[in-house]
N, C-alpha and C positions, 0 to 999 in steps of 0.2 A: 375366530369362525370355521365353524364344522360343514363340511363340504360334502361335492359330489360320494368322496368317496368310503364313506359309511354307509353308501346306499349298495343292493346289488342290483344290477343290471341283466339284462340277458346273455346270455352266452359267457356269463361272467366268470365261468371256469377255465377258459382262455383267453378271454377280451378283457381287460383290466380298465381300458376306460376309452371311450370315442370326443373325437374333436375335430370341428368345426370353423374352419378360422375365413375371414372377410378381410380383406385389403383393399381400402378405400383413401380417393385423397381427395382435398378443397381442389378446385377449379382456380383457385384464386392468387394461391401458394407455391410456388417451389416445392420440391420434394425436400423432408427434414435434413439430406447432407448438403442442400444449399441455401438451406433459410436464414436470415440472421434470427438473433436472439427476440428482437420487437413482435416478427412475426409467428414464431414458435409458441410465443407465449399468448398470442390471438386465437393459435389454434387451440391451445390446452381452455381457455376459457371460452370458447364457443364452444365445445367439445362437453365441458364442463355444464353448461348451462342448456345447453341439446338435453342432458339425459339428467342434469336433477334440476332443476328449473322447470322443464316445460313437459317433458317427456312421460317420465317414470318416476315414481314415488322415491322422495329422496331417502326414504327409513332403507329401502330394500338394497341401496348400495354405498362404497364408501369411495371416496377421491383420497389418490394415492400420491403425493407430490414427489418425483424421482429426486428434486432438491434437496427437500427437505427431510427426506428417511436417512437411517443411518444404515451403512451398509450389511448388519447381519439382517433387518428388517427388509431389504430388499433382497439381499440371496435368497433369506425363506420365501418369497414370491416366486423365485427362480424353482425353488426343490420344486415347490408345487405345482409345478407348469402355468403360473396364471400369466409370469411376464416373462419377458425372454431375457438374456445377458446384451443382447445390443440397445436394449431400453436402457438399462443398470448404465451403460455405458455410453449411451448417448450424449454429443458435445451440445446439445441445443435443451430449452426447456422440455421437461416430458413428464408425460403422467401415468395411470391407472387410473381406471375406475371400476371397483371389482363389486360384484355380488355378495350378500352374506352367507349365502350356500354356494357362493365359489363356482358357481355353473358357468357365469359369466365373468368375463374379463374385455376390456375396451384400452388398450394399450393406446397413447397417444403421443406422437414422434419417435416412434419407434426405425422402422425401414418406410415406412409409409405415414401420412398423417394420423391412419386410424388403423389399428389391426383389432378386429372385433373377433372373440371366442367366445367357446361355448361348449364344455366339457359336462360329459352326462357317463355314468358308470356303464360296462359292458358295450354289445353292440349296439348301437343308437345314433346312429349317423342322421337317419330322418328325424329323430326327434331332436337332436342339436343344429339342423340345418334350419328346423321351421324358428326356433328360437333365434338363433344369427341371423335368419329374413326379416324377423317380426320388428329386431331390434335396427338393422339397416334400413328398416322401413321409415322406422321414429325418427331416425338420424335424417335419412333425404330429407325428411321436411322442412328440417332447419337449416340444411348444409347442402351448397351446389357441387357435387363431386363434378371429376375428370373425369369424362367420358366421350368416347370417339362412337359414332356410330358405325364406322367399318373396325376399331378394334377391341371397342368393350369397357370395360373400367381401366383408367391409366394406372398405372404403378410404376413405382421405381426400378423394380427388379423383372427382365422380360418374361420369367417363366411364370409371373403372376397374372401378364397381361391375359384380359379378356372378364371371366366370370370374377377374377379375383379371388376366386375362392379354393381355398385346403383344406379336403377332408383324411383324419388318419385316425387308427387305431391303434391300442397301445395293446401286445400279445404278448401271452408269457407262454414260450416255447421250450421246456425243457426237452420235451422226447424229439425231435426234430434236432436239436441242438445234440445230444446224447448219441444218437443214431448218425449224425454228419450228415441228415440231408439238409438239414439248412441251405448247404452250399446250393444244390438246386433249388430250393426255394426261392433263394434269392437272385438267381439268374432266369427263372422264369417270371418272379415277378417285374425285374427292368424290363424284358422283353415285351412285357404287357404294359408297360408305362407307369409301373408304381413303382414308389420307391421306400426303399429297408432301411433304416435307422436304428440308431441305439435310443436308451432312455429319453437322453434332452435333444435328440434329433442330430443334426446334421454333422458328422464327425465326433458324433460319444461313442462309446461304449454298449454295447447291451449288458449291460450289470442285473444278473440275477436272471438272464434268459427271458429279457424285457427286449420288444422289438415295434419300433414304430412304423407301420405300412401307410404310407400316403403317394394320393395321387402328382403325377409328375407336373404336368403339362395343366392348364386352364385355358387356352385360346382354342376354341372352336368346338366346345362341348357347351351341353348345359347345366345348369347346376345338377339338377339331377340325375343326369347322364354320369356324371363325376362322382354323386353319390351312389346312387345301384351300383358301379363298379367298383369302388373300393369295398362296398360292402360285398358283393359276390365275391370279390377274390378272397376279401376279408373269411368270407364261408369255406370257401375251401379248403384255408389255410388252417381252418377251424378243424374240418374232419380230418387231414389227414393229422394233424397234432393229436386227436381224440384216438384215431385208430393206432399211430406208433405208440401211444401210451401204454394201452391196450395189450399190446403185443408183446412190450418190454414188460407189462407184468406177469403174463402167461407163461412169456419163455423162463423167468425165475422170479416168483411172487416173493419169496424171502428176502432175496438181496435189493429187492425193491421198496421191500417193507424196511428193512434195515438201514436203507438208505435215509428213507424219510425220517423216523423213529430216530437214529442215531441223532438227524440235524436239528430237531426238536428236543431231544436230549441236550444240547450244545446250547441253545439258546435259553433253555431254562435254568441253565445252571451256571454259563459262562459270569464271570464279574470283568473281564475284559473282553471286545470286541470290536474290531474292525468296522466301518462302512462296506467296504470290499465284501468279506468273509458274512456281514448281515444277510447283505442281498442273495450271496449264493444259497445260504444257510435257510433263507425265508422262501427261495425258490424251490427249495427240496418238500417243504412243510407244505408250501400252496398246493406242490402237487398230490402229496399225502390228502393234504383237504377235498381237493377237486375229484380225486379217485376215491371217495370217500374211507379211505385208510382211517383217518384222523378226523374224529366226529364231535369234536368238544370245541372246533374253533371257525371262524366263521372268515370267508374269504374278505369281508370288508374289513373286520379286525386285520388282518394281512395286509390290505391296501393303508389303512391309518397307520401302521405300524413301520409299513417303508417310506412313507412320506415324512415323519418324525423324528426316523433316527439320519437323519441328514444331519451335516454340522450346522448350519443356521438356524433349522428348526428346533433339533437339539438345545442347543445357547436358548433360544425364545422362552422354550417350557421351562428349563432351570433358571431365567432368567439372569442371565451373567455369560461372561466372556470365558470362555472352557479351552485350556491348553488341549491340543490333540491327543495326550493320554488321557485327561481328565472325561474329555470325551467319548474315549472307547471304555472309562468306568460308566458314565451315565449313559451312553447308549445300551450298553448290556444291562443296568437299571431299571431303563425306560422298557426293554423289551419283557423282561420278567414282569413286571407291573403290568403291560399289556398283555401280557398273556394270563393272567392270575395268579404268577409264581412270588411268593414270597422271598 
């Protein structure tokens, strides 16, 4: 599957991707953590039927049964942000329905019965919400959702209660990190009801200077208000990051360019490289591309590299299980190939 990451979206010099996720539950079944196997299987079949047989053309989507997938294939989907670790580790029957362009992923029996998510390149939360809303409406024609006139959509976690929407954007913030202003940004976001996490969400590290911002609460606000709020705060962070990049370059252009080209040189010539070092160096190269210093590499290509150098996806590409040392060798090989270096 070739996904959203090979496209270039608005504000892509700072924003890698936008995601909108909806949490929904069946009215007649207990939450997944309380479900028995029989009910869990019924939920999977009903969602599968609603998507593949009734609402949307089967050829556009693929059904993934978590119980029948091998660990590497499941982890590869986690690395692409198409499913969550919770779905992989669930105790009941669980599945995912994923569009072939990887913009849409519907997780079944994760924390909630349904997690509908849409991913777009760049800052496009409005488009992601529009597509999510369309799919949600199609599902609601066949499923009686758990809904309260007082509280809205009922969810397993109270923070998702109400609209059940989570709007997030993945931002590349090297200048904020280098200058130390990232701490102030984190504090300001917290006061504005915006959570800031690492690349893999809650409790994860900000590898490669990638930070995920999202709304913290869903109750009492409309979907449009949440989308607009996250978008507006995202734009403020974008402007601050761009301003700091320009200032860092103005202060010492030779040092700035040396950092960028030195990282490109290592990526272009390394024969062994770890995942952590790759993320750091790709962050530097991405900064050089975004600043117009490096002109023969596209941001979309770097997005693709970031996804495919991760452990499970790397093993899928080379079609075999790799030891840690072999992964470091093959990762360096893949990076050189994607950069057009023999």
